[in-house]
N, C-alpha and C positions, 0 to 999 in steps of 0.2 A: 433593353431590359430583361431579364432574366425570364423566359417563358414558364408557366407553370410546370411543363414537363421537364424541364434543364433546371428548376430548385426543386421537384419530390429527387430526381437524380441525384443531388448535389447535399441534399438531407438523408437519403439511401447509404449513399457513400458514407457520410459522417456514423450513423448510427451504425452500420457496418464495422467502420473500426472500431468507436465505443464497446461494442458487444466483442469481439472478437480476435483484434488485432492485426487483423488482415481484411486485403479489399480481393474479390474474386476477380479472376484473371478477364482481361476482358474491360473492366473497368477505368475508364477515365482517371488518374489519380490529381484531384484539383487541388488548390493549396492549401485548404484548412485539414484536407484528408491528408497529405503529406506533411505538415508538422503533428499529425495528432500520431501520424504514423513514427515520426521520428521523434516525439516523446514520449510515446508507451500510456498515450490517454488511458488505455481502457482499463486499467490498477489505479485510477484517480481514485476511484469509489472510495478506497479503503485510508486515503489521507485526508478524503472529506469528513466522513465519517469521526477522523480521530477529532478533527479540526471542530466538529457539531459537536461533539461530547465536551472537549472543552469549555466551547462557551455556553452551552445549555447546563453543564453543572454550575457554572460564575453565576447561570442567570437566575441558580435558588436564592441568592442573597439578595437578590431584587436590584444590584446595583451595578451590572454589566453592561456596560459601550457597545451597543450591537456594533458601530460604526466601525470601530477598532476589530471587532470581531472578523469583521465580512475583507478589512484587509490583512487579517493575521493568516485568512483563510485561504485568501488568494496568495498571500507569500509564502504560504504551506502548498501551495499547489504547483507554483511556480517553484520551489525547491525541489519537489519534485519529479518535474520535469528535466533541471538540472543534474540532479541525481541520476537519471533513467541513462540521460546523455552522458553523463562524465563516465557512467559502466563500460558504456558501449565504446568509447572513445580507446578509455585503457586498457581495457578487453582486448581490441583492437589493437593500437599500439604495443602490446606485449605479444602478442601472439596466439592469446588464448581465445577471439574469437578468428576464426579460419573459412573458409570457403565448406559446408561439410560439417561444421561444428553445430550443435544444436542449437544454437541463436541464430544462426542465420539460416534455421530448415523451419522451425515453427512460425515465423514472423520476419518480414522484413524490417534486415539489419540495415538503419541508415544509411552507412557506406557501402557496404557490397549489394545494396539494392540498387544503390544510384540516387538514393533518395537527396542524399547531401554529401558535399566532397568532406573532407577533415578536417580541414581546415573550416568550411563552414559551422561545419560542428562544434569546433573550438570557437568560434564568434559566438555562436546561439550560447555555447556555453557559459561565455564571458557577458554574454546582456542579461542572463537569466540572476546571474550573480550580482551583477552588479541591480538588475531591479531590488531581488534582495537584501542590498543592504541600503539603498534606498529605504526603504520599510523600516531597516534595523532602525537607522540612524534615527529616525521617528518617532520610533518606539521607545527608544535610551531619552531620547528628549523627554516625552510624556511620561514614563514610566521609572526611566532608572536602569543602573547598569546591570539589572539582575536580568533582565530581555535575553540581553547579550550572551551571560550564559548559557539557556537554552538553545538561541541559533546558533552559536559555534560548537556547542556540545553534538547538536543535529548537523551541521554540515562537517565536521571531521570524520563524527563517522558516514558522511554519505564519500565523499571524497577517497579517504582511506580504506573502505570498503574495497575496491580495487587497484587502489594507486599505490606505487610504492611508497615509501621503504615495508609502508605496515601491512598492506593488501591482505583486511581482517578478513575477508571472504576464501582465503589460500589456508586458514590457520583455525577453522573452527567458529570464528570468534564474528563475521557475518548475521549467524542470526541471533545469538544474543543482543548484536548492534540493535539489528532490527525494532527486536523486541524493546528497546529502550527507545530508538524514536517514535515508534508509530504510538508506545504509551507516554510515559510519563513527559515525555519531552516536546511530542505534538499535543498532548490534550492539557497537560501542566505548562506547558507556555501559551496557548492557546487564553489559557482561562486566569493568565498573569498579565496578559494583555489586555483583556475586557476589565479586568476589575481590580490588578494591583496587588495581587494574592495567589498564590497557588496551594493551597491548605491539603494539609493531608492527605482528608477523605477523598480530594479530586484524583491526586496520584495515585492512589487505591481501587479507584473508580476505573483507572486506565486501563490496570494490568489484566482485566478478563478478554479485554478487545487487544489487546498486544498479543495474547497469545494467539488468537485467530490469525494476527497478521502472522505472525512467526510461522503456524502452521501453512502457510500458503507459500512461504519461503522456502519450507521444510519439504514441501508436495515437488516445490521444482528442483531443489538440489536431488530429491531422491531421483525422478528422470534423469538428471542428469551423473547419477552416480559413476558409470563406466565411464562415459565421455568425461568427467570431471578428475577423475583418477587418473585418465590415460595420460591426463597434461600434470600431474601433479599438485592439484586443486582440490587440497582436503576441508572441503564443509562438513558440518557437522555430521551429516547424513552417509558422505565420504568414511568419517572416522568411528561411527556406529556400526556401519555395516545396515543394506538394507530393512535384514528384520527389524532391527532395532528402531531404526531410523520411521517405518514404517510407524508403530509401537510407540515412542514418540508424538508423531503426528495425531495420532488418534487420541493420545490422550489431552494434549493440546488442546482438542476439541470439546472433548469431554469437559474437561476441568473447567471452562469459558460457562460452563451453566451450572456449575457446581461453587465458581466464586462468585458467581453473578449472585446465586441465592444467599450462599452467605454474608452477603456486603447487603442484600435484604434485610436477613434477620440480625446484620450488627447496627442498620440502621443506617450506613451507610448511604443506602440507597429504598427508594418509594419501593410500595409493592407492585407498581408498575413495571416494574423493568423486569417482572416475569414472565412480560409477554414475549419476552426472547424464546418461554419455549415453545412457542406456536414454529422454531426453527426445530424442532426434534426431530421429525419427518425426515427432513434434507439432514440432519444428521446420520440417521441411521442407514440413508441413502450413502453417504458418502465414506460413512462406515464399513459399509461392504464392500466398497467400490478400493478401499484401501487397504482392506481382506482379501484382494484377492488381485491374482497379477494382472499386468496391461495388456489388452487385446495384440493380437499380430498384425495387427492392421488398424488403420481409425476407421472408425464407424461413420456411418455416411453423415455427413456436415459439420463434424468434428472439425474444430478450426486449429485447433494448436498441436498438433500433432510434429515432431515425436514426443514432446510430453502429454500427460496423459494424468497424474495424480494432482497438479498443479491446477489443472481447472475446474477439479470437483472441487478442492478444498479452496476456492477462492470463490466457486459457486457459494458455498456453504457461509462464506465469511462475510459475501455481498450480502446474502440473507438475514442472517443472525446480526452482521452490524448495523443495517437499519431496523430492524427491528430495536435492539437498542436506543438508537438515536429517536425513533418514532417515543417509545416508552418515554425518553426526557421531554421530548415535548407535549406528550399529555399529561404529565407528571409538574408543568408550567401550568399547561391551561387549566386541568382538574387536578391539584394536589392528593394525595392518599397518604397514611400513614397506618402501621402496624396497629390491632385493637390492646397490644400487651406490651 
C-alpha cells in the first residue's frame, strides 16, 4: 500500500506534467506521468472546454442526454491524445523531429526521450483510434450517420495535419484546420450527440472559442518560425512572417471578446457570456507580451523554453475559455436575457 508521502509525490508529478508538460529532473517518471507526457495531456483543457460548450449549449433546449455528453467528451479527449501521438509519430518518421529540433527541447519527446518505442507509439495510436471507433459506432446507432461526418472530419484533419501526402501544416492549412476542429466539429458534434441536432446558433457560438485555440497554435508556430522555415514547413506564421503573424494572433484574441459580445447582442448567447470580460486583464498582459520580442533566455521557472508566445496564448485561452464555460453553466442555473 502506498504511503502518504509516496502518494503525494505521485500527485505532485501528475500536476506538474499537466501544468508544464515537463517533469523536473530527478523525479521518477511513474506510469501515469509517462502517459501524460506521451499524449501531451497538458493541452487537453482546450478540448475539454470545446466539449463542455457543446454539451452546455445543447442543454439550453432541455433535452440533452448527459450520459451521451460525458461519453462524447471522453471520446474527444481520446481523439486529442491520438492526434498528439500521430503528430509525433509522423514528424519523427519524416525527419522533422530530430535531436535539437524545437519539439525535443521544450518538453520530452515520446520517442527521443525514451518514454516509448516507435512500435509502442503505433500500438497506442491504434488502441486510441479503436476506442473512438467503438464509441462512434455506438453513436451512429443512436443518432444516425450524421455523427460520422463530424467524427470523420476531425479524424481527417487530425491525421493529415502532418501525415503524407497532404501534410496540412506544411502548406499553411494546419491553423484553419484547428479552427474547424476545435470549433464547429467538436462543439457542434458534441451538441449533436447530446440532442440529435446541431443548430446554426450552436455552430456560430463555437467560433469565438475556436479563434482562441487557433491563437495558441499561432503562438507555437511563431516560436518555431526559424526552425520550420529551415525545414521547409510553411505554417501560416512562416507564410505571413513574424510581424504579421503576431498581429494576426493578437487580433484573434481580441476578436474573441468582440464576437462574444456580438453574439449576446444578437440573442444567440445570454448576458452571462459577458463574464468573459473578466479575462481582459490577462488579455492585456498577453497582448503586451506579443508586442515584444522573446527574452534571450528562459525566465526562472518558465517550463516550455525555447517556446515563448505559445505559453502566454495558452494561458489566456485557458482563462477565457474557462470563463465562457462558467457562463454557460450559470446560464443553465440562473437564466438571464437582455431587457430588449
